[in-house]
N, C-alpha and C positions, 0 to 999 in steps of 0.2 A: 515482601514477597515477591517471586521475582515474577515476570513476565509469564515463565514456562508455566508456573502453576494457577494462573488467572486464566490462561486461556490455548486453545489449542488450535492448528490450522486449519481445523474443520467450520470452526464455530467465530461469527465476527467476535474482532476487541473492542467495538465501538457500535453505539450504537442510536440513531438520530432521534435525537426527541422534541426538535422545537421547528426547526425549518424542514420543510416537504413539501414545498410548493414551488420550488423552482422547475425547469422543465428539464427531462431525464435526456442524462447522459450515457449511449452503450462504448462499452470498450470490452477488452480482453482481458481477463487473468487466469493463467495457468489454463490457457487451452480455450476456460469457458465463458462462457457470454454473462456480463455482470453489467450493473447499471449504476450510475452517480447521478448527482446532479450536477446541473450547471452552476460553474464558481467553486465548487471543490476542486481542493490540492490532489494528487494522486496519493500522497498518504490517507486523507480521508477516506478518499474512494476505495481503495484498496481493505482498510481497516475495518470499512462497513461494512466488507465483503468477508474477511478472511481474518486469521486470529494474530498474523505477523506479518511484518513486511517482506522480509528475509530472514535468514539464517546467518549469525556471527562468521565468519570465513573460516575461526580456529579453533572455537567450543562447539558449535554448531547449534546454539542456543537463538530462540527465538528474539529478532530483535522489530523494533517498532519505530523507530525514531528516540531522538532524545533531547538538541539543543531547541525544535522548531522552526529555526530560522534561516538553516542553511550554512553553519559554522562547525558542527560538530563531524560530517561526512558518515553519521549513523543512520541515512535513511535513503544512501544509494539505493535505486531498482533498476533490474534490467529489464529492458524490452526485447519483445521476440527476436528483434532483426539483430539483435547482439550487442545494440548501445546502453547506455544507463543513464539516469536522472533523478536527481536529487526530488524526492515523493514530497516534502516539506513547502518546497519553491516553485513547483510546477504545476499548472494547473490541470486536472486530467480533462479530455480531448475527446470527442467524437472519434472511432475506430482505433484508440491506443489499442495496443497489446503490450503486456506488461506480464512479467513473472517472477517470483515470489523465490521459487526453487531455482540454485545455478544463478544467480544474477551477480553481475559484477559486481563486487565492492571496491 
């Protein structure tokens, strides 16, 4: 089953079920306010809010990371400032501004 058939960009891909008592971290995702928990990676923060991390630059299909340890290059996500970061190895920080559409890969 492909990621496209499981999720749309409007519904979260991940749902938090156990740890919910950490401090909230506010950030912006595609220009909209969002909240994660302290200690979340950017990947977790985005996918608990959104259906994908970014779109494949060749096919346009949604992507959500692959190896989860920073080796595969599949989790690059853009910042509103035009930079990019690896979502699986970068921790969310207060005030981050991230973009899923048009992210540099």
